[in-house]
TILUM-263273 format. One record per residue (C-alpha): x, y, z negated; residue number from 1. Coordinates in Angstrom, 1 decimal, m for minus. Example, Ala and Ser with C-alpha at 12.3 -4.5 7.8 and 13.67 -1.06 7.14 Angstrom:
BEGIN
       px       py       pz   seq
     12.3     m4.5     m7.8     1
     13.7     m1.1     m7.1     2
END
This chain:
BEGIN
       px       py       pz   seq
    m43.8    m22.3      8.4     1
    m47.6    m21.4      9.7     2
    m49.4    m18.8      8.1     3
    m52.4    m20.1      9.9     4
    m53.1    m23.2     11.8     5
    m50.6    m23.8     15.1     6
    m51.6    m22.8     18.6     7
    m53.8    m25.3     20.1     8
    m51.1    m27.1     22.5     9
    m48.9    m27.3     19.1    10
    m48.6    m30.2     17.3    11
    m47.9    m30.1     13.8    12
    m46.7    m33.0     11.6    13
    m45.9    m33.5      8.0    14
    m45.9    m36.2      5.5    15
    m48.0    m34.0      2.7    16
    m51.9    m34.6      2.2    17
    m52.6    m31.7     m0.1    18
    m51.2    m28.5      2.3    19
    m54.0    m25.9      2.7    20
    m53.5    m26.0      6.7    21
    m53.5    m29.5      7.9    22
    m51.2    m31.0      9.9    23
    m52.2    m32.4     13.5    24
    m50.5    m35.8     12.5    25
    m49.6    m36.9      9.1    26
    m46.0    m38.9      9.9    27
    m42.8    m38.3      8.8    28
    m40.6    m36.4     11.0    29
    m37.2    m39.0     10.6    30
    m39.9    m41.8     12.3    31
    m42.5    m40.0     14.3    32
    m45.0    m41.9     16.9    33
    m43.6    m40.0     20.0    34
    m42.2    m41.6     23.0    35
    m38.5    m40.9     23.8    36
    m38.0    m37.4     25.7    37
    m41.8    m36.2     25.1    38
    m40.9    m32.9     23.7    39
    m39.8    m29.5     25.7    40
    m39.8    m27.6     22.0    41
    m39.3    m28.8     18.2    42
    m40.1    m26.4     15.6    43
    m38.1    m27.6     12.4    44
    m38.7    m25.8      8.7    45
    m37.1    m28.4      6.4    46
    m37.4    m28.0      2.6    47
    m34.8    m25.5      1.7    48
    m34.0    m26.9     m2.0    49
    m34.4    m30.2     m4.1    50
    m35.0    m31.8     m7.4    51
    m37.4    m28.2     m8.3    52
    m40.2    m29.9    m10.7    53
    m41.2    m27.2    m12.3    54
    m41.3    m23.9     m9.8    55
    m44.7    m23.0     m8.3    56
    m43.3    m23.6     m5.1    57
    m43.9    m27.2     m6.1    58
    m47.7    m26.9     m5.1    59
    m49.1    m27.7     m1.7    60
    m52.9    m27.2     m2.2    61
    m54.7    m24.5     m4.1    62
    m56.3    m26.2     m7.0    63
    m53.3    m27.9     m8.1    64
    m51.4    m24.7     m7.9    65
    m54.1    m22.6    m10.2    66
    m54.0    m25.3    m12.7    67
    m50.0    m25.1    m14.1    68
    m50.2    m21.0    m12.6    69
    m53.3    m19.5    m14.0    70
    m53.9    m15.7    m13.3    71
    m50.6    m15.7    m11.1    72
    m52.8    m14.8     m7.9    73
    m52.2    m16.6     m4.6    74
    m50.3    m19.8     m4.2    75
    m47.0    m19.3     m2.8    76
    m45.6    m21.5      0.2    77
    m44.8    m24.8     m0.6    78
    m41.4    m26.1      0.2    79
    m41.4    m29.3     m0.4    80
    m38.4    m29.2     m2.6    81
    m40.4    m31.9     m5.1    82
    m39.4    m34.2     m2.4    83
    m35.9    m34.7     m2.6    84
    m34.3    m35.5     m6.2    85
    m30.7    m34.1     m5.3    86
    m28.7    m32.3     m2.5    87
    m27.8    m35.5     m1.2    88
    m30.9    m36.7     m0.5    89
    m31.9    m33.6      1.0    90
    m29.2    m33.5      3.2    91
    m29.8    m37.1      4.2    92
    m33.5    m36.1      5.4    93
    m32.5    m33.6      7.4    94
    m30.0    m35.4      8.9    95
    m32.5    m38.5     10.6    96
    m34.7    m36.0     10.8    97
    m32.5    m34.4     13.7    98
    m31.4    m37.9     15.1    99
    m35.3    m38.5     15.6   100
    m35.3    m35.1     17.4   101
    m32.9    m36.0     19.7   102
    m34.7    m39.1     20.8   103
    m38.1    m37.1     21.2   104
    m36.7    m33.9     23.0   105
    m36.7    m34.0     26.4   106
    m33.0    m33.7     28.2   107
    m33.6    m29.9     28.4   108
    m35.4    m29.4     25.2   109
    m34.9    m26.8     22.6   110
    m34.8    m27.2     18.8   111
    m35.6    m24.6     16.5   112
    m34.4    m25.3     13.1   113
    m35.0    m22.1     10.3   114
    m33.0    m22.6      7.3   115
    m33.0    m20.3      3.9   116
    m29.5    m20.5      2.1   117
    m31.9    m21.0     m1.8   118
    m29.6    m24.1     m2.6   119
    m27.4    m25.1      0.5   120
    m25.1    m23.2      2.5   121
    m26.1    m22.7      6.5   122
    m22.7    m23.8      7.5   123
    m23.2    m27.3      5.6   124
    m26.7    m27.5      7.4   125
    m25.7    m26.5     10.9   126
    m22.6    m29.1     10.8   127
    m25.8    m32.2     10.0   128
    m27.0    m30.8     13.7   129
    m24.2    m33.0     15.4   130
    m26.0    m34.4     18.6   131
    m26.8    m30.4     19.2   132
    m24.9    m27.8     20.1   133
    m26.0    m24.0     18.6   134
    m27.0    m21.4     21.3   135
    m28.3    m18.5     19.2   136
    m28.2    m18.3     15.4   137
    m30.5    m15.3     14.2   138
    m30.3    m14.1     10.4   139
    m34.0    m12.4      9.3   140
    m34.6    m10.2      6.2   141
    m38.3    m10.4      6.8   142
    m40.2    m10.6      3.3   143
    m42.2    m13.6      4.6   144
    m39.0    m15.1      5.6   145
    m37.1    m14.9      2.6   146
    m36.6    m16.3     m0.9   147
    m35.6    m13.1     m3.2   148
    m31.7    m12.3     m1.9   149
    m31.1    m15.5     m0.1   150
    m30.1    m15.3      3.5   151
    m32.7    m16.7      6.3   152
    m31.6    m18.1      9.6   153
    m33.5    m19.1     12.9   154
    m31.2    m21.5     14.3   155
    m31.9    m22.2     18.8   156
    m30.3    m25.6     19.7   157
    m30.1    m27.3     22.6   158
    m30.2    m31.3     22.9   159
    m26.3    m32.6     24.1   160
    m27.0    m35.4     26.2   161
    m24.4    m38.5     24.5   162
    m25.0    m41.4     22.5   163
    m25.3    m41.4     18.7   164
    m21.8    m40.9     16.9   165
    m21.1    m42.6     13.7   166
    m21.2    m39.2     11.5   167
    m20.2    m39.1      7.8   168
    m22.6    m37.3      5.5   169
    m20.5    m36.7      2.2   170
END
């Protein structure tokens, strides 16, 4: 999501230690070290694909990318698609992350989701955010925000003030 280092007043978390732009904190977004109701806004750019071991998008650093794709040019953005074996693993991760975001967002907090329909439709993913209400859905065609012909969306959610309900992810 970040083309350069994030702004000084931004906490960038990630679990990938080889990223060219280093996170502020190495943490899993399903289990963060933050107190409840800490943040006014969260920007979430999860992996949009899964199970991709051969693609050039699975290399978080330029050294490992250049070893495999010599002469290709600059390293593409790393999408983390290699972290999830199948669609269900990715869906479960996104669902757990939204529950954690609900915990750490202030009651009037906003959650911004960037989603590309590379492997899963936006409608399928938006259903996972059952503790939030989508207040704005922005499709984008910006070349820097798309993967080929797949549609990318920025979605702004407001936090719902309610307890967790049992949800089926199937």
